[in-house]
C-alpha positions as CSV (number, residue, x, y, z in Angstrom):
1,M,88.2,133.5,72.8
2,S,88.4,130.9,75.7
3,N,90.8,131.2,78.6
4,V,93.5,128.5,79.0
5,K,93.6,127.3,82.6
6,K,96.8,125.6,83.6
7,L,97.9,124.2,87.0
8,P,100.2,126.5,88.9
9,A,103.8,125.6,89.5
10,R,104.6,124.5,93.0
11,S,106.5,127.7,93.7
12,E,103.4,129.7,92.9
13,V,101.2,128.0,95.5
14,P,100.6,130.1,98.7
15,A,102.1,128.6,101.8
16,S,98.7,128.8,103.5
17,E,97.5,126.2,101.1
18,C,100.4,123.8,101.6
19,W,101.2,121.5,104.4
20,D,104.0,122.4,106.9
21,L,106.4,119.5,107.3
22,G,108.1,121.1,110.2
23,S,106.8,118.5,112.7
24,L,109.1,116.1,110.9
25,Y,112.0,118.4,109.9
26,A,112.4,122.2,110.0
27,D,114.2,122.1,106.7
28,D,116.3,119.9,104.4
29,A,119.5,120.6,106.4
30,A,117.9,119.1,109.5
31,W,116.9,116.0,107.5
32,E,120.5,115.7,106.2
33,Q,121.8,115.7,109.8
34,D,119.5,112.8,110.8
35,F,120.2,111.0,107.6
36,D,123.9,111.0,108.4
37,A,123.1,109.7,111.9
38,L,121.0,106.9,110.5
39,G,123.8,105.8,108.2
40,E,126.2,105.7,111.1
41,R,123.9,103.8,113.5
42,I,123.3,100.9,111.1
43,A,126.7,99.5,112.1
44,G,125.2,98.9,115.6
45,Y,123.4,95.8,114.3
46,A,126.7,93.9,114.2
47,A,126.9,93.8,118.0
48,F,123.8,91.5,118.1
49,R,124.6,89.2,115.3
50,G,124.7,85.6,116.4
51,K,123.8,86.4,120.0
52,L,120.0,86.6,120.1
53,A,119.6,83.2,121.7
54,E,121.9,84.1,124.6
55,S,119.4,85.6,126.9
56,P,116.1,87.6,127.0
57,Q,118.0,90.7,127.7
58,V,120.2,90.5,124.6
59,L,117.1,89.9,122.4
60,A,115.3,92.8,124.1
61,D,118.3,95.1,123.6
62,C,118.4,94.1,119.9
63,L,114.7,94.7,119.4
64,Q,114.9,98.1,121.2
65,F,117.8,99.1,118.9
66,D,115.9,98.0,115.8
67,Y,112.7,99.8,116.7
68,E,114.6,103.0,117.5
69,L,116.4,102.9,114.2
70,D,113.2,102.1,112.4
71,R,111.5,105.1,114.1
72,L,114.2,107.4,112.8
73,A,114.0,105.8,109.4
74,E,110.2,106.3,109.3
75,R,110.6,110.0,110.0
76,L,113.3,110.4,107.3
77,G,111.5,108.3,104.7
78,V,108.2,110.0,105.2
79,Y,109.7,113.5,104.9
80,A,111.5,112.6,101.7
81,F,108.4,110.9,100.3
82,L,106.1,113.8,101.0
83,K,108.5,116.3,99.4
84,T,108.5,114.2,96.2
85,T,104.7,114.2,96.1
86,E,104.7,118.0,96.0
87,D,106.3,118.0,92.6
88,Q,107.4,114.7,91.1
89,A,109.5,116.4,88.5
90,N,111.7,117.9,91.2
91,S,114.9,115.9,90.8
92,D,116.4,117.1,94.1
93,Y,113.8,115.3,96.1
94,Q,113.9,112.3,93.8
95,R,117.6,112.0,94.7
96,M,116.7,112.4,98.4
97,V,114.3,109.5,98.2
98,G,116.9,107.5,96.2
99,R,119.6,108.1,98.8
100,F,117.2,107.1,101.6
101,E,116.1,103.9,99.9
102,N,119.8,103.0,99.4
103,V,120.5,103.5,103.1
104,A,117.2,101.7,104.1
105,T,118.3,98.8,101.9
106,R,121.6,98.7,103.7
107,A,119.8,98.7,107.0
108,G,117.6,95.8,105.8
109,Q,120.7,93.9,104.9
110,E,122.5,94.5,108.2
111,S,119.3,93.6,110.2
112,S,118.4,90.6,108.0
113,F,119.8,88.2,110.6
114,I,117.2,89.1,113.2
115,R,114.3,87.2,111.9
116,P,116.1,83.9,111.1
117,E,118.0,84.0,114.5
118,I,114.7,84.5,116.4
119,M,113.1,81.7,114.3
120,S,116.0,79.4,115.2
121,I,115.2,79.6,118.9
122,S,113.4,76.5,120.0
123,E,109.8,76.7,121.0
124,D,110.5,75.8,124.6
125,Q,113.2,78.4,124.9
126,M,111.0,81.0,123.2
127,E,108.1,80.2,125.6
128,Q,110.5,81.0,128.5
129,Y,111.6,84.2,126.7
130,L,108.1,85.4,126.2
131,N,107.3,85.0,129.9
132,S,110.4,87.2,130.9
133,S,110.0,90.7,132.1
134,E,112.6,92.0,129.6
135,L,110.6,90.9,126.6
136,A,107.2,91.9,127.9
137,P,107.0,95.0,125.7
138,Y,107.7,92.9,122.6
139,R,105.6,89.8,123.4
140,I,102.9,90.5,120.8
141,A,105.5,91.4,118.1
142,L,107.4,88.2,118.8
143,E,104.2,86.0,118.7
144,R,103.3,87.6,115.4
145,L,106.8,87.0,114.1
146,F,106.5,83.3,114.8
147,R,103.6,83.1,112.4
148,F,106.1,83.5,109.7
149,K,108.5,80.8,110.9
150,P,107.5,78.4,108.1
151,H,108.3,81.2,105.5
152,T,111.5,82.5,107.0
153,L,114.7,81.4,105.2
154,G,118.3,81.1,106.3
155,N,120.6,84.0,107.0
156,K,122.1,84.1,103.5
157,E,118.8,83.8,101.7
158,E,117.2,86.5,103.9
159,E,120.2,88.8,103.2
160,L,119.8,88.3,99.4
161,L,116.0,89.0,99.6
162,A,116.7,92.2,101.6
163,M,119.2,93.3,99.0
164,Q,116.5,93.1,96.3
165,S,114.1,95.6,98.0
166,E,115.1,98.7,96.1
167,M,115.1,96.8,92.8
168,A,111.7,95.2,93.6
169,G,110.1,98.7,93.6
170,T,111.2,99.5,90.1
171,A,107.9,98.5,88.4
172,G,105.8,100.7,90.7
173,K,108.3,103.6,90.4
174,A,108.3,103.4,86.6
175,F,104.5,103.4,86.6
176,R,104.2,106.5,88.8
177,Q,106.8,108.4,86.8
178,L,105.1,107.6,83.5
179,T,101.6,108.3,84.5
180,D,102.1,111.3,86.9
181,S,105.0,113.1,85.1
182,D,105.6,111.9,81.5
183,L,102.2,111.3,80.1
184,K,100.7,114.5,78.7
185,F,96.9,114.5,78.1
186,G,96.5,117.9,76.4
187,L,93.6,120.3,76.9
188,V,89.9,119.7,77.1
189,T,87.2,122.4,76.6
190,D,84.9,122.3,79.6
191,E,81.2,123.2,79.8
192,R,82.1,126.9,80.4
193,G,84.1,127.0,77.2
194,D,87.4,127.1,79.0
195,E,90.4,125.0,77.9
196,V,91.5,123.1,81.0
197,E,94.6,120.9,81.3
198,L,93.6,117.2,81.4
199,S,95.6,115.2,83.9
200,N,95.3,112.3,86.4
201,A,94.1,114.9,88.9
202,T,91.6,116.6,86.7
203,F,90.2,113.6,84.8
204,S,87.6,112.9,87.5
205,Q,86.5,116.5,87.4
206,F,85.7,116.2,83.7
207,L,83.7,113.0,84.4
208,Y,81.5,115.1,86.7
209,S,80.7,117.6,84.0
210,P,76.9,117.9,83.3
211,E,77.8,118.2,79.6
212,R,78.0,114.7,78.1
213,T,80.2,115.9,75.2
214,V,82.8,117.1,77.8
215,R,82.7,113.8,79.6
216,K,83.0,111.8,76.4
217,N,85.8,113.9,74.9
218,A,87.8,113.7,78.2
219,F,87.3,110.0,78.5
220,H,88.5,109.2,75.0
221,Q,91.3,111.7,75.0
222,Y,92.6,110.5,78.4
223,Y,92.7,106.8,77.3
224,E,94.4,107.7,74.0
225,Q,97.6,108.1,76.1
226,F,97.1,104.7,77.8
227,S,96.5,103.1,74.5
228,A,99.7,104.6,73.1
229,H,101.7,103.3,76.0
230,E,99.8,100.0,76.7
231,N,102.8,97.8,76.1
232,T,105.0,99.7,78.5
233,L,102.2,99.7,81.1
234,A,101.5,96.0,80.6
235,A,105.2,95.4,81.2
236,T,105.3,97.4,84.4
237,L,102.1,95.8,85.8
238,S,103.4,92.3,84.8
239,G,106.7,93.1,86.6
240,S,104.8,94.0,89.7
241,V,102.7,90.8,89.6
242,Q,105.8,88.7,88.9
243,K,107.5,90.3,91.9
244,D,104.7,89.2,94.2
245,V,104.7,85.7,92.8
246,Y,108.5,85.4,93.1
247,Y,108.5,86.4,96.8
248,A,105.6,84.1,97.6
249,K,107.4,81.1,95.9
250,A,110.7,82.0,97.5
251,R,109.2,81.9,101.0
252,G,107.1,78.8,100.4
253,Y,103.6,80.3,100.4
254,D,100.8,78.5,98.6
255,S,100.1,81.8,96.6
256,A,100.8,85.5,96.6
257,L,97.3,86.0,98.0
258,S,98.0,83.8,101.0
259,M,101.3,85.7,101.6
260,A,99.4,89.0,101.5
261,L,96.8,87.8,104.0
262,L,99.1,86.3,106.6
263,P,100.3,89.6,108.2
264,D,96.8,90.5,109.2
265,N,96.0,86.9,110.1
266,V,93.0,87.1,107.8
267,P,91.7,83.8,106.4
268,Q,91.2,83.6,102.6
269,S,87.5,82.9,103.3
270,V,87.1,86.7,104.1
271,Y,88.5,87.6,100.7
272,D,86.4,84.9,98.9
273,N,83.2,85.7,100.9
274,L,83.6,89.3,99.8
275,I,83.7,88.4,96.1
276,A,80.8,85.9,96.5
277,S,78.6,88.4,98.4
278,V,79.2,91.2,95.8
279,R,78.6,88.8,92.9
280,A,75.3,87.8,94.5
281,H,74.1,91.4,94.7
282,L,75.1,92.5,91.2
283,P,71.5,92.6,90.0
284,A,70.9,95.6,92.3
285,L,73.9,97.3,90.6
286,H,72.6,96.5,87.2
287,E,69.2,97.9,88.3
288,Y,71.0,101.1,89.4
289,Y,72.6,101.6,86.0
290,D,69.2,101.3,84.4
291,V,67.8,103.8,86.8
292,R,70.6,106.2,86.0
293,R,70.2,105.6,82.2
294,R,66.4,106.3,82.4
295,K,66.7,109.4,84.7
296,M,69.4,110.9,82.6
297,K,67.3,110.2,79.5
298,L,70.0,108.3,77.7
299,D,69.6,105.7,75.0
300,E,72.8,104.1,76.0
301,I,74.8,104.4,79.2
302,H,78.6,104.5,79.0
303,H,81.3,104.5,81.8
304,Y,81.7,108.3,81.4
305,D,78.0,108.7,82.4
306,T,78.3,107.0,85.8
307,Y,80.1,109.7,87.9
308,V,78.1,112.9,87.2
309,P,75.2,113.3,89.6
310,I,71.9,112.4,88.0
311,L,70.6,115.7,89.2
312,S,73.6,117.5,87.7
313,D,71.9,120.9,87.9
314,L,71.9,120.6,91.7
315,E,75.5,121.5,92.2
316,K,77.0,121.3,95.7
317,H,79.9,123.8,95.9
318,H,82.2,123.8,98.9
319,E,85.2,126.1,99.2
320,W,87.9,124.7,101.5
321,D,86.8,126.4,104.8
322,A,83.2,125.4,104.2
323,A,84.2,121.8,103.5
324,V,86.1,121.7,106.8
325,E,83.1,123.0,108.7
326,T,80.8,120.5,107.1
327,V,83.1,117.7,107.9
328,I,83.5,118.8,111.5
329,D,79.7,119.2,112.0
330,S,79.1,115.7,110.7
331,L,81.6,114.2,113.1
332,Q,80.1,115.7,116.3
333,P,79.0,112.2,117.4
334,L,82.7,111.4,117.9
335,G,83.1,114.0,120.7
336,E,84.8,117.3,121.5
337,E,88.4,116.1,121.5
338,Y,88.2,114.4,118.2
339,C,86.5,117.4,116.5
340,A,88.7,120.1,118.0
341,T,91.9,118.2,117.1
342,L,90.8,117.6,113.5
343,R,89.6,121.2,113.0
344,Q,93.0,122.5,114.1
345,G,94.8,120.2,111.7
346,L,92.6,120.8,108.7
347,S,92.5,124.6,109.1
348,G,96.3,124.6,109.9
349,S,99.2,122.7,108.6
350,W,98.2,119.1,108.1
351,C,96.9,119.3,104.6
352,D,98.3,120.1,101.1
353,R,95.1,121.3,99.5
354,Y,95.1,121.9,95.7
355,P,96.6,120.5,92.5
356,N,99.7,121.9,91.1
357,Q,102.1,121.0,88.3
358,G,103.8,117.7,88.9
359,K,101.9,117.0,92.2
360,Q,101.0,113.4,92.9
361,S,97.5,112.7,91.8
362,G,94.7,111.5,94.1
363,A,94.7,111.8,97.9
364,F,96.3,110.1,100.9
365,S,96.9,110.4,104.6
366,C,100.4,109.8,105.9
367,G,100.8,109.5,109.6
368,T,104.0,109.0,111.6
369,F,104.8,108.4,115.2
370,D,106.7,111.6,115.7
371,G,105.0,114.0,113.2
372,D,101.6,115.3,112.3
373,P,99.3,113.0,110.3
374,Y,99.6,114.8,106.9
375,I,97.0,114.7,104.2
376,L,97.6,115.2,100.5
377,M,94.6,116.4,98.5
378,N,93.9,117.6,95.0
379,Y,90.8,119.4,96.2
380,K,88.3,120.8,93.7
381,P,85.4,122.9,95.2
382,R,82.9,121.9,92.5
383,V,83.4,118.1,93.1
384,L,81.2,117.0,96.1
385,D,83.2,113.7,96.3
386,D,86.3,115.8,97.3
387,V,84.5,116.7,100.5
388,F,84.0,113.1,101.2
389,T,87.6,112.4,100.2
390,L,88.6,115.0,102.8
391,T,86.7,113.3,105.6
392,H,88.0,109.9,104.4
393,E,91.6,111.0,104.7
394,A,90.8,112.8,108.0
395,G,89.6,109.5,109.3
396,H,93.0,108.0,108.6
397,S,94.8,111.0,110.1
398,M,92.8,110.9,113.3
399,H,93.4,107.1,113.5
400,S,97.1,107.9,113.3
401,Y,96.7,110.6,115.9
402,Y,95.0,108.4,118.4
403,S,97.2,105.4,117.8
404,A,100.4,107.3,118.2
405,K,99.0,109.0,121.3
406,H,98.0,105.7,123.0
407,Q,100.4,103.0,121.8
408,P,104.2,102.6,121.9
409,Y,106.0,102.9,118.6
410,E,106.1,99.1,118.0
411,Y,102.2,98.9,118.1
412,Y,101.0,102.3,116.9
413,D,101.1,101.6,113.1
414,Y,97.6,100.1,112.4
415,T,97.1,97.8,109.4
416,I,95.4,98.9,106.2
417,F,92.6,96.4,107.0
418,V,91.4,98.5,109.9
419,A,92.5,101.8,108.4
420,E,89.8,101.7,105.8
421,V,87.2,101.3,108.6
422,A,88.2,104.6,110.3
423,S,88.2,106.5,107.0
424,T,84.9,105.2,105.6
425,F,83.2,105.5,109.0
426,N,83.8,109.3,108.6
427,E,82.2,109.1,105.2
428,Q,79.1,107.4,106.6
429,L,78.7,110.1,109.2
430,L,79.1,112.9,106.6
431,S,76.6,111.2,104.3
432,R,74.0,110.8,106.9
433,H,74.5,114.3,108.2
434,M,74.0,115.8,104.7
435,M,71.0,113.6,103.9
436,Q,69.3,114.5,107.3
437,N,69.8,118.2,106.5
438,A,68.6,118.0,102.9
439,S,66.3,121.0,102.1
440,D,63.9,119.0,99.9
441,E,63.3,115.7,98.1
442,R,65.5,116.7,95.2
443,E,68.5,117.4,97.4
444,R,67.9,114.1,99.3
445,A,67.8,112.3,96.0
446,F,71.0,114.0,95.0
447,L,72.7,112.8,98.2
448,I,71.2,109.3,98.0
449,N,72.7,109.2,94.5
450,R,76.1,110.1,95.9
451,E,75.8,107.5,98.7
452,I,74.9,104.8,96.2
453,D,77.9,105.8,94.1
454,A,80.1,105.7,97.2
455,I,79.1,102.2,98.0
456,R,79.4,101.2,94.3
457,G,82.9,102.7,94.2
458,T,84.2,101.5,97.5
459,I,82.6,98.0,97.9
460,I,81.6,96.9,94.4
461,R,84.3,98.5,92.2
462,Q,87.1,97.6,94.6
463,T,85.9,94.0,94.8
464,M,86.1,93.9,91.0
465,F,89.7,95.1,91.3
466,A,90.2,92.4,93.9
467,E,89.0,89.8,91.5
468,F,91.4,91.1,88.8
469,E,94.3,90.9,91.2
470,K,93.4,87.4,92.3
471,T,93.0,86.2,88.7
472,T,96.1,87.8,87.2
473,H,98.3,86.5,90.1
474,A,96.8,83.0,89.7
475,M,97.7,83.2,85.9
476,A,101.3,84.2,86.7
477,E,101.5,81.4,89.3
478,A,100.3,78.9,86.6
479,G,103.0,80.1,84.2
480,E,100.6,82.0,81.9
481,P,102.2,85.1,80.3
482,L,100.7,88.4,81.3
483,T,100.6,90.2,78.0
484,V,98.7,93.3,77.0
485,Q,96.0,91.1,75.5
486,A,95.8,88.8,78.6
487,F,95.3,91.8,80.9
488,K,92.7,93.3,78.7
489,E,90.8,90.1,78.3
490,V,90.6,89.4,82.0
491,Y,89.5,93.0,82.7
492,R,86.9,93.0,79.9
493,E,85.3,89.8,81.3
494,L,85.0,91.5,84.7
495,L,83.6,94.7,83.2
496,E,80.9,92.6,81.4
497,A,79.9,90.8,84.6
498,Y,79.9,93.9,86.9
499,F,78.3,96.4,84.5
500,G,75.7,94.0,83.0
501,S,74.5,93.2,79.5
502,A,72.5,96.4,79.1
503,F,75.6,98.6,79.7
504,T,77.6,99.9,76.7
505,L,81.3,99.2,77.3
506,D,83.7,101.3,75.2
507,D,86.7,99.3,74.0
508,E,89.1,101.8,75.8
509,L,87.7,100.8,79.2
510,A,89.7,97.6,79.2
511,L,92.7,99.9,79.5
512,E,91.6,101.0,82.9
513,C,93.5,98.1,84.5
514,F,96.7,99.9,83.4
515,R,96.0,103.1,85.3
516,I,95.1,101.8,88.8
517,P,98.0,102.7,91.2
518,H,96.8,100.2,93.9
519,F,97.5,97.3,91.6
520,Y,101.2,97.9,92.4
521,R,100.3,97.1,96.1
522,A,98.6,93.8,95.4
523,F,95.7,92.6,97.5
524,Y,95.2,95.9,99.1
525,V,91.9,97.1,97.5
526,Y,89.7,94.4,99.0
527,K,90.3,96.2,102.3
528,Y,88.4,99.2,101.0
529,A,85.3,97.0,100.5
530,T,85.5,95.2,103.9
531,G,86.3,98.5,105.5
532,L,83.2,100.3,104.3
533,S,81.1,97.2,105.2
534,A,82.4,97.4,108.7
535,A,82.1,101.2,108.8
536,I,78.4,101.0,107.9
537,A,77.8,98.6,110.8
538,L,79.9,100.5,113.3
539,S,78.5,104.0,112.4
540,Q,75.0,102.7,112.9
541,R,76.1,101.2,116.3
542,V,77.6,104.6,117.4
543,L,74.7,106.7,116.2
544,Q,72.1,104.4,117.7
545,G,74.0,103.7,120.9
546,G,75.4,105.6,123.8
547,S,78.7,106.4,125.5
548,A,79.7,102.7,125.7
549,E,79.4,102.3,121.9
550,L,81.3,105.5,121.3
551,Q,84.1,104.4,123.7
552,D,84.2,101.0,121.9
553,Y,84.9,102.9,118.7
554,L,87.4,105.4,120.1
555,G,89.1,102.4,121.7
556,F,89.4,100.9,118.3
557,L,91.0,104.1,117.0
558,C,93.5,104.0,119.9
559,G,94.3,100.3,119.3
560,G,96.9,100.7,116.6
561,C,98.1,97.1,115.9
562,S,97.9,96.0,119.5
563,S,95.6,93.2,118.4
564,D,94.9,91.5,115.1
565,P,92.5,93.4,112.8
566,L,89.6,91.0,113.1
567,D,89.9,91.0,116.9
568,L,90.1,94.8,117.0
569,L,86.9,95.0,115.0
570,R,85.1,92.4,117.1
571,D,85.9,94.4,120.2
572,A,84.5,97.5,118.4
573,G,81.3,95.6,117.6
574,V,81.5,94.0,114.2
575,D,82.5,90.4,113.0
576,M,84.2,90.6,109.6
577,A,84.8,86.8,109.6
578,S,81.1,86.5,108.7
579,P,79.7,87.6,105.3
580,E,76.9,89.4,107.1
581,P,78.4,92.9,107.2
582,V,79.0,92.9,103.4
583,D,75.5,91.5,102.8
584,T,74.0,94.1,105.1
585,A,75.8,96.9,103.2
586,L,74.7,95.7,99.9
587,R,71.1,95.2,101.0
588,Y,71.3,98.9,102.1
589,F,72.6,99.7,98.6
590,G,69.6,97.9,97.0
591,E,67.1,99.8,99.2
592,M,68.6,103.1,98.3
593,V,68.5,102.3,94.6
594,K,64.7,101.7,95.0
595,E,64.2,105.0,97.0
596,L,66.2,106.9,94.4
597,D,64.0,105.5,91.6
598,Q,60.9,106.6,93.5
599,L,62.2,110.1,94.4
600,L,63.1,110.9,90.8
């Protein structure tokens, strides 16, 4: 008789395996005290309303007040958010988040006058302001703010938009509650004969199973739930897209995409060049799928055959402590301070390690100016990619650590565009470290296979997602209804192009567009692709260079958002305005496909 393995309740997880949020708040009571203080301080905005054009000092005082309040709100909001991720069925912390969002919305309403008042200052007067000593700490922030002048509305309109912020998050919140808490996927018998609970967190584990029947059964059983709820999921995804389109139109942008690119000052050519480069290199991807099909001795290759290592009998097993040591060893080129700080964090209180009932799926790093840079994992020792996920999230956390240490609050919070460089840079070092230390050709082939799949997942797959987002938003902007069928047709066409004519596409795979959380933060995923492309170039530069190249990279980590993303990367040694980094990464992909074919 098989054993039934279920995830533990949160209360059953040892404290040593959980993060310690004490760097934010010692307990909920301490949070409540600051929450009350935040609510009381919001009234302070009234003292500045209508007065920002009076003098540089008044504007500086207002900005200082705003940043201080925002800093407190960040701490409160992150603590509440992290508590909900521990167990999303915990209604106490759901209420905590709801209360915080309500106060944050009120703060947004009370501060909504700031942007339009600043925008109403004439260019001549603002030039004088920017040259004043009082506003020197905020010069970069003000210059960036003026980028948005054509898209800033009047006081009343800005107040109305601010009032909508909580409502605007409904689609994403409904999606998360449905997929992480309400959907029940049942049990799947694994290759050991054990019945294991199928969930968002364990789905990928089944796709790594060496037994094809296990992978196939998990795939079809998982998507049965998405098929049963496809109309609800289409409605939530459509709501998210329509929200983006609404805000873009309300603010006078050409498109939702152009609205998303402006904060980073990234030209649309970067987005379009990425898609064009990946499309041009798709034959190498199709060649890889054929290599995988042949080496796995399959008549047909399906999506559930693309994650398990080709050499599935060569299992790489890393318990938590061993994974931490492997990560730290691979990052030695980044210096003693980097490695010592990270070791202490991963072995100590930064990371929430394993799955439990109700825990948010996936992984993330969440850094704040005042607290530790926390990492949520759903770590599985038998899944090698989870070691890479750990070093990926550690890259984010160390980026937060360095930025908070070297920048003031207003410039510490780096953008996602550069964040994905820091995380995938770490992955590159880990991959090269493991390949260099491979015991034989089979192990090297195993690791090359993993590296190929990492580039496929991070550059090529995310670019397919980026195309989906661009297409569906363009449809909404053209007035085309985003129905279940419309979403599935768009996604099916992309699957056919990216997987190739020799790949067998199961009908259920078109439902994948309804399970991607990043689609609720539109035009985010392309940054994974550009990030890894930059990381490949920068890691080669650091490994092949000396102290100057290392200092360039560490300076990048310390930079926060003190310069625009493309400028930070140029200073670090790579030009993402050119298609060359993406082409270089994909040529590297093609070379590895050929080496893998030869080794196997």
